[in-house]
PyMOL Python script that loads the backbone (N, CA, C, O; Angstrom):
from pymol import cmd

cmd.read_pdbstr("""\
ATOM      1  N   MET A   1      19.123  -0.060  -8.261  1.00  0.00           N
ATOM      2  CA  MET A   1      18.232   0.826  -7.572  1.00  0.00           C
ATOM      3  C   MET A   1      17.304   1.436  -8.651  1.00  0.00           C
ATOM      4  O   MET A   1      16.170   1.764  -8.302  1.00  0.00           O
ATOM      5  N   ASN A   2      17.623   1.583  -9.702  1.00  0.00           N
ATOM      6  CA  ASN A   2      16.591   2.231 -10.775  1.00  0.00           C
ATOM      7  C   ASN A   2      15.456   1.119 -10.666  1.00  0.00           C
ATOM      8  O   ASN A   2      14.545   1.411 -11.441  1.00  0.00           O
ATOM      9  N   THR A   3      15.247   0.147 -10.088  1.00  0.00           N
ATOM     10  CA  THR A   3      14.296  -0.965 -10.289  1.00  0.00           C
ATOM     11  C   THR A   3      13.402  -0.775  -9.186  1.00  0.00           C
ATOM     12  O   THR A   3      12.236  -1.152  -9.301  1.00  0.00           O
ATOM     13  N   ILE A   4      13.904  -0.104  -7.880  1.00  0.00           N
ATOM     14  CA  ILE A   4      13.112   0.424  -6.935  1.00  0.00           C
ATOM     15  C   ILE A   4      12.300   1.570  -6.870  1.00  0.00           C
ATOM     16  O   ILE A   4      11.196   1.763  -6.362  1.00  0.00           O
ATOM     17  N   LYS A   5      13.454   2.635  -7.791  1.00  0.00           N
ATOM     18  CA  LYS A   5      12.288   3.677  -8.138  1.00  0.00           C
ATOM     19  C   LYS A   5      11.190   3.564  -8.944  1.00  0.00           C
ATOM     20  O   LYS A   5      10.129   4.162  -8.769  1.00  0.00           O
ATOM     21  N   THR A   6      11.514   2.582 -10.078  1.00  0.00           N
ATOM     22  CA  THR A   6      10.514   2.473 -11.254  1.00  0.00           C
ATOM     23  C   THR A   6       9.561   1.761 -10.508  1.00  0.00           C
ATOM     24  O   THR A   6       8.474   1.982 -11.042  1.00  0.00           O
ATOM     25  N   LEU A   7       9.414   0.978  -9.491  1.00  0.00           N
ATOM     26  CA  LEU A   7       8.480   0.194  -8.604  1.00  0.00           C
ATOM     27  C   LEU A   7       7.484   1.306  -7.683  1.00  0.00           C
ATOM     28  O   LEU A   7       6.254   1.301  -7.646  1.00  0.00           O
ATOM     29  N   ALA A   8       8.376   2.201  -6.999  1.00  0.00           N
ATOM     30  CA  ALA A   8       7.753   3.039  -6.356  1.00  0.00           C
ATOM     31  C   ALA A   8       7.209   4.186  -7.277  1.00  0.00           C
ATOM     32  O   ALA A   8       6.590   5.017  -6.613  1.00  0.00           O
ATOM     33  N   ALA A   9       7.261   4.456  -8.556  1.00  0.00           N
ATOM     34  CA  ALA A   9       7.011   5.387  -9.336  1.00  0.00           C
ATOM     35  C   ALA A   9       5.605   4.979  -9.772  1.00  0.00           C
ATOM     36  O   ALA A   9       4.555   5.610  -9.644  1.00  0.00           O
ATOM     37  N   THR A  10       5.878   3.484 -10.449  1.00  0.00           N
ATOM     38  CA  THR A  10       4.436   2.890 -10.601  1.00  0.00           C
ATOM     39  C   THR A  10       3.697   2.240  -9.700  1.00  0.00           C
ATOM     40  O   THR A  10       2.581   1.923 -10.112  1.00  0.00           O
ATOM     41  N   THR A  11       3.946   1.952  -8.651  1.00  0.00           N
ATOM     42  CA  THR A  11       3.174   2.219  -7.506  1.00  0.00           C
ATOM     43  C   THR A  11       2.353   3.028  -6.725  1.00  0.00           C
ATOM     44  O   THR A  11       1.451   2.721  -5.946  1.00  0.00           O
ATOM     45  N   VAL A  12       2.892   4.318  -7.118  1.00  0.00           N
ATOM     46  CA  VAL A  12       1.980   5.736  -7.001  1.00  0.00           C
ATOM     47  C   VAL A  12       1.484   6.002  -7.689  1.00  0.00           C
ATOM     48  O   VAL A  12       0.446   6.617  -7.443  1.00  0.00           O
ATOM     49  N   ALA A  13       1.850   5.744  -9.000  1.00  0.00           N
ATOM     50  CA  ALA A  13       0.776   5.955 -10.218  1.00  0.00           C
ATOM     51  C   ALA A  13      -0.589   5.332 -10.655  1.00  0.00           C
ATOM     52  O   ALA A  13      -1.479   5.760 -11.391  1.00  0.00           O
ATOM     53  N   ALA A  14      -0.458   4.269 -10.008  1.00  0.00           N
ATOM     54  CA  ALA A  14      -1.400   2.866  -9.820  1.00  0.00           C
ATOM     55  C   ALA A  14      -2.681   3.399  -8.589  1.00  0.00           C
ATOM     56  O   ALA A  14      -3.909   3.400  -8.681  1.00  0.00           O
ATOM     57  N   MET A  15      -1.907   3.753  -7.641  1.00  0.00           N
ATOM     58  CA  MET A  15      -2.984   4.444  -6.681  1.00  0.00           C
ATOM     59  C   MET A  15      -3.609   5.398  -6.872  1.00  0.00           C
ATOM     60  O   MET A  15      -4.799   5.533  -6.586  1.00  0.00           O
ATOM     61  N   ALA A  16      -2.783   6.334  -7.467  1.00  0.00           N
ATOM     62  CA  ALA A  16      -3.439   7.372  -8.079  1.00  0.00           C
ATOM     63  C   ALA A  16      -4.434   7.661  -9.108  1.00  0.00           C
ATOM     64  O   ALA A  16      -5.015   8.741  -9.215  1.00  0.00           O
ATOM     65  N   LEU A  17      -4.582   6.771  -9.764  1.00  0.00           N
ATOM     66  CA  LEU A  17      -5.288   6.111 -10.739  1.00  0.00           C
ATOM     67  C   LEU A  17      -6.704   5.238 -10.185  1.00  0.00           C
ATOM     68  O   LEU A  17      -7.833   5.333 -10.669  1.00  0.00           O
ATOM     69  N   ALA A  18      -6.267   4.353  -9.004  1.00  0.00           N
ATOM     70  CA  ALA A  18      -7.103   3.882  -8.003  1.00  0.00           C
ATOM     71  C   ALA A  18      -8.083   4.927  -7.759  1.00  0.00           C
ATOM     72  O   ALA A  18      -9.207   5.085  -8.237  1.00  0.00           O
ATOM     73  N   THR A  19      -7.310   5.723  -6.770  1.00  0.00           N
ATOM     74  CA  THR A  19      -8.199   6.550  -6.175  1.00  0.00           C
ATOM     75  C   THR A  19      -8.993   7.524  -6.869  1.00  0.00           C
ATOM     76  O   THR A  19      -9.773   8.158  -6.159  1.00  0.00           O
ATOM     77  N   LEU A  20      -8.974   7.760  -7.969  1.00  0.00           N
ATOM     78  CA  LEU A  20      -9.675   8.881  -8.624  1.00  0.00           C
ATOM     79  C   LEU A  20     -10.994   8.000  -9.528  1.00  0.00           C
ATOM     80  O   LEU A  20     -12.021   8.498  -9.991  1.00  0.00           O
ATOM     81  N   THR A  21     -10.562   6.609  -9.575  1.00  0.00           N
ATOM     82  CA  THR A  21     -11.899   5.771 -10.642  1.00  0.00           C
ATOM     83  C   THR A  21     -12.160   4.573  -9.459  1.00  0.00           C
ATOM     84  O   THR A  21     -13.306   4.602  -9.011  1.00  0.00           O
ATOM     85  N   GLY A  22     -11.433   3.713  -8.988  1.00  0.00           N
ATOM     86  CA  GLY A  22     -11.997   2.407  -8.444  1.00  0.00           C
ATOM     87  C   GLY A  22     -12.424   2.591  -7.218  1.00  0.00           C
ATOM     88  O   GLY A  22     -13.271   1.779  -6.846  1.00  0.00           O
ATOM     89  N   CYS A  23     -12.020   3.622  -6.269  1.00  0.00           N
ATOM     90  CA  CYS A  23     -12.286   3.580  -5.262  1.00  0.00           C
ATOM     91  C   CYS A  23     -13.793   4.567  -4.753  1.00  0.00           C
ATOM     92  O   CYS A  23     -14.113   5.151  -3.718  1.00  0.00           O
ATOM     93  N   ALA A  24     -14.212   4.429  -5.632  1.00  0.00           N
ATOM     94  CA  ALA A  24     -15.210   5.377  -5.074  1.00  0.00           C
ATOM     95  C   ALA A  24     -17.089   5.039  -3.970  1.00  0.00           C
ATOM     96  O   ALA A  24     -17.928   5.579  -3.248  1.00  0.00           O
ATOM     97  N   GLY A  25     -16.686   3.730  -4.667  1.00  0.00           N
ATOM     98  CA  GLY A  25     -17.505   2.917  -4.186  1.00  0.00           C
ATOM     99  C   GLY A  25     -17.095   2.499  -2.561  1.00  0.00           C
ATOM    100  O   GLY A  25     -17.906   2.187  -1.688  1.00  0.00           O
ATOM    101  N   MET A  26     -15.965   2.565  -2.451  1.00  0.00           N
ATOM    102  CA  MET A  26     -15.029   2.239  -1.129  1.00  0.00           C
ATOM    103  C   MET A  26     -15.293   2.736   0.008  1.00  0.00           C
ATOM    104  O   MET A  26     -15.342   3.964   0.086  1.00  0.00           O
ATOM    105  N   SER A  27     -15.606   1.685   1.547  1.00  0.00           N
ATOM    106  CA  SER A  27     -15.873   2.571   2.289  1.00  0.00           C
ATOM    107  C   SER A  27     -14.213   3.105   2.941  1.00  0.00           C
ATOM    108  O   SER A  27     -13.175   2.567   2.556  1.00  0.00           O
ATOM    109  N   GLN A  28     -14.249   4.418   4.135  1.00  0.00           N
ATOM    110  CA  GLN A  28     -13.259   4.801   4.218  1.00  0.00           C
ATOM    111  C   GLN A  28     -12.374   4.006   4.695  1.00  0.00           C
ATOM    112  O   GLN A  28     -11.196   4.307   4.503  1.00  0.00           O
ATOM    113  N   ARG A  29     -12.737   2.621   5.538  1.00  0.00           N
ATOM    114  CA  ARG A  29     -11.736   1.481   5.797  1.00  0.00           C
ATOM    115  C   ARG A  29     -11.058   0.657   5.111  1.00  0.00           C
ATOM    116  O   ARG A  29     -10.064   0.032   5.480  1.00  0.00           O
ATOM    117  N   ASP A  30     -11.710   0.628   3.836  1.00  0.00           N
ATOM    118  CA  ASP A  30     -11.377  -0.519   2.785  1.00  0.00           C
ATOM    119  C   ASP A  30     -10.048   0.819   2.018  1.00  0.00           C
ATOM    120  O   ASP A  30      -9.140   0.405   1.297  1.00  0.00           O
ATOM    121  N   LYS A  31     -10.136   1.756   2.221  1.00  0.00           N
ATOM    122  CA  LYS A  31      -9.257   2.841   1.206  1.00  0.00           C
ATOM    123  C   LYS A  31      -8.234   2.870   2.328  1.00  0.00           C
ATOM    124  O   LYS A  31      -7.126   2.789   1.799  1.00  0.00           O
ATOM    125  N   ASN A  32      -8.120   2.954   3.702  1.00  0.00           N
ATOM    126  CA  ASN A  32      -7.272   2.775   4.658  1.00  0.00           C
ATOM    127  C   ASN A  32      -6.499   1.501   4.317  1.00  0.00           C
ATOM    128  O   ASN A  32      -5.270   1.580   4.344  1.00  0.00           O
ATOM    129  N   ILE A  33      -6.879   0.728   4.106  1.00  0.00           N
ATOM    130  CA  ILE A  33      -6.759  -0.902   4.214  1.00  0.00           C
ATOM    131  C   ILE A  33      -6.028  -0.841   2.863  1.00  0.00           C
ATOM    132  O   ILE A  33      -4.853  -1.203   2.917  1.00  0.00           O
ATOM    133  N   ALA A  34      -6.471  -0.471   1.710  1.00  0.00           N
ATOM    134  CA  ALA A  34      -5.840  -0.199   0.125  1.00  0.00           C
ATOM    135  C   ALA A  34      -4.277   0.420   0.469  1.00  0.00           C
ATOM    136  O   ALA A  34      -3.221  -0.213   0.475  1.00  0.00           O
ATOM    137  N   VAL A  35      -4.466   1.672   0.713  1.00  0.00           N
ATOM    138  CA  VAL A  35      -3.285   2.616   1.126  1.00  0.00           C
ATOM    139  C   VAL A  35      -2.424   2.036   1.922  1.00  0.00           C
ATOM    140  O   VAL A  35      -1.282   1.954   1.470  1.00  0.00           O
ATOM    141  N   GLY A  36      -2.616   1.599   2.988  1.00  0.00           N
ATOM    142  CA  GLY A  36      -1.433   0.806   4.057  1.00  0.00           C
ATOM    143  C   GLY A  36      -1.102  -0.523   2.908  1.00  0.00           C
ATOM    144  O   GLY A  36       0.001  -1.065   2.855  1.00  0.00           O
ATOM    145  N   ALA A  37      -1.683  -0.716   2.472  1.00  0.00           N
ATOM    146  CA  ALA A  37      -0.770  -2.264   1.918  1.00  0.00           C
ATOM    147  C   ALA A  37       0.056  -1.773   0.676  1.00  0.00           C
ATOM    148  O   ALA A  37       0.791  -2.593   0.125  1.00  0.00           O
ATOM    149  N   GLY A  38      -0.021  -0.426   0.177  1.00  0.00           N
ATOM    150  CA  GLY A  38       0.447  -0.259  -1.280  1.00  0.00           C
ATOM    151  C   GLY A  38       1.785   0.423  -0.402  1.00  0.00           C
ATOM    152  O   GLY A  38       2.939   0.059  -0.625  1.00  0.00           O
ATOM    153  N   VAL A  39       1.384   1.608   0.769  1.00  0.00           N
ATOM    154  CA  VAL A  39       2.635   1.999   1.123  1.00  0.00           C
ATOM    155  C   VAL A  39       3.592   0.899   1.727  1.00  0.00           C
ATOM    156  O   VAL A  39       4.790   0.806   1.459  1.00  0.00           O
ATOM    157  N   GLY A  40       2.849   0.037   2.625  1.00  0.00           N
ATOM    158  CA  GLY A  40       3.872  -0.899   2.805  1.00  0.00           C
ATOM    159  C   GLY A  40       4.570  -1.835   1.919  1.00  0.00           C
ATOM    160  O   GLY A  40       5.628  -2.315   2.326  1.00  0.00           O
ATOM    161  N   ALA A  41       4.198  -2.105   0.956  1.00  0.00           N
ATOM    162  CA  ALA A  41       4.549  -2.683  -0.355  1.00  0.00           C
ATOM    163  C   ALA A  41       5.810  -2.178  -0.945  1.00  0.00           C
ATOM    164  O   ALA A  41       6.752  -2.848  -1.368  1.00  0.00           O
ATOM    165  N   VAL A  42       5.664  -0.719  -0.902  1.00  0.00           N
ATOM    166  CA  VAL A  42       6.628   0.010  -1.287  1.00  0.00           C
ATOM    167  C   VAL A  42       7.837   0.053  -0.236  1.00  0.00           C
ATOM    168  O   VAL A  42       9.035  -0.032  -0.506  1.00  0.00           O
ATOM    169  N   GLY A  43       7.191   0.218   1.138  1.00  0.00           N
ATOM    170  CA  GLY A  43       8.197   0.234   2.579  1.00  0.00           C
ATOM    171  C   GLY A  43       9.334  -1.313   2.623  1.00  0.00           C
ATOM    172  O   GLY A  43      10.485  -1.417   3.048  1.00  0.00           O
ATOM    173  N   GLY A  44       8.560  -2.179   2.094  1.00  0.00           N
ATOM    174  CA  GLY A  44       9.301  -3.538   2.211  1.00  0.00           C
ATOM    175  C   GLY A  44      10.123  -3.600   1.119  1.00  0.00           C
ATOM    176  O   GLY A  44      11.324  -3.845   1.225  1.00  0.00           O
ATOM    177  N   SER A  45       9.473  -3.361  -0.103  1.00  0.00           N
ATOM    178  CA  SER A  45      10.400  -3.480  -1.453  1.00  0.00           C
ATOM    179  C   SER A  45      12.126  -2.718  -0.927  1.00  0.00           C
ATOM    180  O   SER A  45      13.319  -3.009  -1.020  1.00  0.00           O
ATOM    181  N   VAL A  46      11.334  -1.713  -0.411  1.00  0.00           N
ATOM    182  CA  VAL A  46      12.878  -0.662  -0.232  1.00  0.00           C
ATOM    183  C   VAL A  46      13.802  -1.216   1.011  1.00  0.00           C
ATOM    184  O   VAL A  46      15.032  -1.215   1.066  1.00  0.00           O
ATOM    185  N   LEU A  47      13.096  -1.574   1.751  1.00  0.00           N
ATOM    186  CA  LEU A  47      13.781  -2.284   2.950  1.00  0.00           C
ATOM    187  C   LEU A  47      14.870  -3.436   2.813  1.00  0.00           C
ATOM    188  O   LEU A  47      15.930  -3.538   3.430  1.00  0.00           O
ATOM    189  N   THR A  48      14.194  -4.497   1.591  1.00  0.00           N
ATOM    190  CA  THR A  48      14.952  -5.459   1.334  1.00  0.00           C
ATOM    191  C   THR A  48      15.632  -5.432   0.266  1.00  0.00           C
ATOM    192  O   THR A  48      16.089  -6.541  -0.011  1.00  0.00           O
ATOM    193  N   GLY A  49      16.003  -4.275  -0.761  1.00  0.00           N
ATOM    194  CA  GLY A  49      16.380  -4.514  -1.622  1.00  0.00           C
ATOM    195  C   GLY A  49      15.800  -4.942  -3.001  1.00  0.00           C
ATOM    196  O   GLY A  49      16.394  -5.258  -4.032  1.00  0.00           O
ATOM    197  N   GLY A  50      13.959  -4.829  -2.619  1.00  0.00           N
ATOM    198  CA  GLY A  50      13.504  -5.509  -4.046  1.00  0.00           C
ATOM    199  C   GLY A  50      13.415  -7.012  -4.116  1.00  0.00           C
ATOM    200  O   GLY A  50      13.585  -7.708  -5.117  1.00  0.00           O
ATOM    201  N   SER A  51      13.075  -7.460  -2.703  1.00  0.00           N
ATOM    202  CA  SER A  51      12.867  -8.489  -2.396  1.00  0.00           C
ATOM    203  C   SER A  51      11.638  -8.854  -2.673  1.00  0.00           C
ATOM    204  O   SER A  51      11.010  -8.327  -1.755  1.00  0.00           O
ATOM    205  N   ALA A  52      10.825  -9.447  -3.380  1.00  0.00           N
ATOM    206  CA  ALA A  52       9.633 -10.263  -3.284  1.00  0.00           C
ATOM    207  C   ALA A  52       9.091 -10.517  -1.781  1.00  0.00           C
ATOM    208  O   ALA A  52       8.266  -9.737  -1.306  1.00  0.00           O
ATOM    209  N   LEU A  53       9.448 -11.341  -1.230  1.00  0.00           N
ATOM    210  CA  LEU A  53       8.996 -11.440   0.081  1.00  0.00           C
ATOM    211  C   LEU A  53       8.851 -10.422   0.849  1.00  0.00           C
ATOM    212  O   LEU A  53       7.800 -10.359   1.487  1.00  0.00           O
ATOM    213  N   GLY A  54       9.849  -9.357   1.000  1.00  0.00           N
ATOM    214  CA  GLY A  54       9.851  -8.184   1.440  1.00  0.00           C
ATOM    215  C   GLY A  54       8.680  -7.332   1.284  1.00  0.00           C
ATOM    216  O   GLY A  54       8.174  -6.614   2.146  1.00  0.00           O
ATOM    217  N   THR A  55       8.338  -7.489   0.158  1.00  0.00           N
ATOM    218  CA  THR A  55       7.344  -6.386  -0.708  1.00  0.00           C
ATOM    219  C   THR A  55       5.886  -6.923  -0.087  1.00  0.00           C
ATOM    220  O   THR A  55       5.026  -6.184   0.393  1.00  0.00           O
ATOM    221  N   LEU A  56       5.812  -8.270  -0.197  1.00  0.00           N
ATOM    222  CA  LEU A  56       4.579  -8.737   0.446  1.00  0.00           C
ATOM    223  C   LEU A  56       4.283  -8.547   1.901  1.00  0.00           C
ATOM    224  O   LEU A  56       3.254  -8.043   2.350  1.00  0.00           O
ATOM    225  N   GLY A  57       5.265  -8.991   2.567  1.00  0.00           N
ATOM    226  CA  GLY A  57       5.211  -8.613   4.136  1.00  0.00           C
ATOM    227  C   GLY A  57       5.153  -7.430   4.426  1.00  0.00           C
ATOM    228  O   GLY A  57       4.732  -7.122   5.541  1.00  0.00           O
ATOM    229  N   GLY A  58       5.483  -6.625   3.678  1.00  0.00           N
ATOM    230  CA  GLY A  58       5.100  -4.993   3.669  1.00  0.00           C
ATOM    231  C   GLY A  58       3.611  -4.739   3.289  1.00  0.00           C
ATOM    232  O   GLY A  58       2.808  -4.195   4.046  1.00  0.00           O
ATOM    233  N   ALA A  59       3.365  -5.128   2.210  1.00  0.00           N
ATOM    234  CA  ALA A  59       1.839  -5.056   2.041  1.00  0.00           C
ATOM    235  C   ALA A  59       1.134  -5.907   3.169  1.00  0.00           C
ATOM    236  O   ALA A  59       0.281  -5.414   3.907  1.00  0.00           O
ATOM    237  N   ALA A  60       1.415  -6.795   3.224  1.00  0.00           N
ATOM    238  CA  ALA A  60       0.387  -7.505   4.687  1.00  0.00           C
ATOM    239  C   ALA A  60       0.622  -6.583   5.627  1.00  0.00           C
ATOM    240  O   ALA A  60      -0.360  -5.867   5.822  1.00  0.00           O
ATOM    241  N   VAL A  61       1.631  -6.313   6.333  1.00  0.00           N
ATOM    242  CA  VAL A  61       1.569  -5.483   7.614  1.00  0.00           C
ATOM    243  C   VAL A  61       1.069  -4.189   7.472  1.00  0.00           C
ATOM    244  O   VAL A  61       0.461  -3.706   8.428  1.00  0.00           O
ATOM    245  N   GLY A  62       1.246  -3.404   6.232  1.00  0.00           N
ATOM    246  CA  GLY A  62       0.847  -1.962   5.784  1.00  0.00           C
ATOM    247  C   GLY A  62      -0.816  -2.682   6.089  1.00  0.00           C
ATOM    248  O   GLY A  62      -1.356  -2.359   7.147  1.00  0.00           O
ATOM    249  N   GLY A  63      -1.447  -3.488   5.287  1.00  0.00           N
ATOM    250  CA  GLY A  63      -2.974  -3.716   5.120  1.00  0.00           C
ATOM    251  C   GLY A  63      -3.339  -3.713   7.004  1.00  0.00           C
ATOM    252  O   GLY A  63      -4.283  -3.129   7.536  1.00  0.00           O
ATOM    253  N   VAL A  64      -2.496  -4.371   7.555  1.00  0.00           N
ATOM    254  CA  VAL A  64      -3.366  -4.575   9.278  1.00  0.00           C
ATOM    255  C   VAL A  64      -3.173  -3.346   9.683  1.00  0.00           C
ATOM    256  O   VAL A  64      -4.102  -2.890  10.350  1.00  0.00           O
ATOM    257  N   ILE A  65      -2.174  -2.574   9.481  1.00  0.00           N
ATOM    258  CA  ILE A  65      -2.260  -1.094   9.963  1.00  0.00           C
ATOM    259  C   ILE A  65      -3.159  -0.344   9.814  1.00  0.00           C
ATOM    260  O   ILE A  65      -3.831   0.029  10.775  1.00  0.00           O
ATOM    261  N   GLY A  66      -3.441   0.152   8.281  1.00  0.00           N
ATOM    262  CA  GLY A  66      -4.751   0.474   7.772  1.00  0.00           C
ATOM    263  C   GLY A  66      -6.109  -0.392   8.023  1.00  0.00           C
ATOM    264  O   GLY A  66      -7.200  -0.067   7.556  1.00  0.00           O
ATOM    265  N   ASN A  67      -5.882  -1.526   8.818  1.00  0.00           N
ATOM    266  CA  ASN A  67      -7.297  -1.614   9.160  1.00  0.00           C
ATOM    267  C   ASN A  67      -7.187  -1.120  10.852  1.00  0.00           C
ATOM    268  O   ASN A  67      -8.128  -0.566  11.421  1.00  0.00           O
ATOM    269  N   GLU A  68      -6.151  -1.365  11.378  1.00  0.00           N
ATOM    270  CA  GLU A  68      -6.617  -0.844  13.041  1.00  0.00           C
ATOM    271  C   GLU A  68      -6.453   0.426  12.712  1.00  0.00           C
ATOM    272  O   GLU A  68      -7.309   1.061  13.327  1.00  0.00           O
ATOM    273  N   VAL A  69      -5.853   1.078  12.112  1.00  0.00           N
ATOM    274  CA  VAL A  69      -6.341   2.823  12.080  1.00  0.00           C
ATOM    275  C   VAL A  69      -7.628   3.387  11.831  1.00  0.00           C
ATOM    276  O   VAL A  69      -7.936   4.528  12.175  1.00  0.00           O
ATOM    277  N   SER A  70      -8.560   2.400  11.091  1.00  0.00           N
ATOM    278  CA  SER A  70     -10.130   2.603  10.786  1.00  0.00           C
ATOM    279  C   SER A  70     -10.862   1.842  11.689  1.00  0.00           C
ATOM    280  O   SER A  70     -12.061   1.687  11.456  1.00  0.00           O
ATOM    281  N   LYS A  71     -10.286   1.257  12.838  1.00  0.00           N
ATOM    282  CA  LYS A  71     -11.313   0.814  13.814  1.00  0.00           C
ATOM    283  C   LYS A  71     -11.781   1.945  14.856  1.00  0.00           C
ATOM    284  O   LYS A  71     -11.048   2.720  15.470  1.00  0.00           O
ATOM    285  N   ASP A  72     -13.063   1.858  14.900  1.00  0.00           N
ATOM    286  CA  ASP A  72     -13.681   2.806  16.062  1.00  0.00           C
ATOM    287  C   ASP A  72     -13.242   2.598  17.370  1.00  0.00           C
ATOM    288  O   ASP A  72     -13.647   1.514  17.789  1.00  0.00           O
ATOM    289  N   LYS A  73     -12.522   3.263  18.233  1.00  0.00           N
ATOM    290  CA  LYS A  73     -12.189   3.510  19.457  1.00  0.00           C
ATOM    291  C   LYS A  73     -13.639   3.573  20.306  1.00  0.00           C
ATOM    292  O   LYS A  73     -14.605   4.330  20.214  1.00  0.00           O
ATOM    293  N   LYS A  74     -13.322   2.359  21.227  1.00  0.00           N
ATOM    294  CA  LYS A  74     -14.595   2.481  22.281  1.00  0.00           C
ATOM    295  C   LYS A  74     -13.999   2.519  23.829  1.00  0.00           C
ATOM    296  O   LYS A  74     -14.769   2.607  24.785  1.00  0.00           O
TER     297      LYS A  74
END
""", "prot")
cmd.dss("prot")
cmd.show_as("cartoon", "prot")
cmd.util.cbc("prot")
cmd.orient("prot")
């Protein structure tokens, strides 16, 4: 359980640092995809007990959701 908490804290810290520095030139859509992937990775890791496959799957699903949220509604 400590591994999951450490992973979550590290992910949040990395996302905060990226938001403050590296995301300045990103479009809103790119930011939504990155945030979705980060949140999905943490969620996938928690739901699967820290499984690498669960983490990657969660990141993929989160990225897709972040992309869909960004699309223009026509």
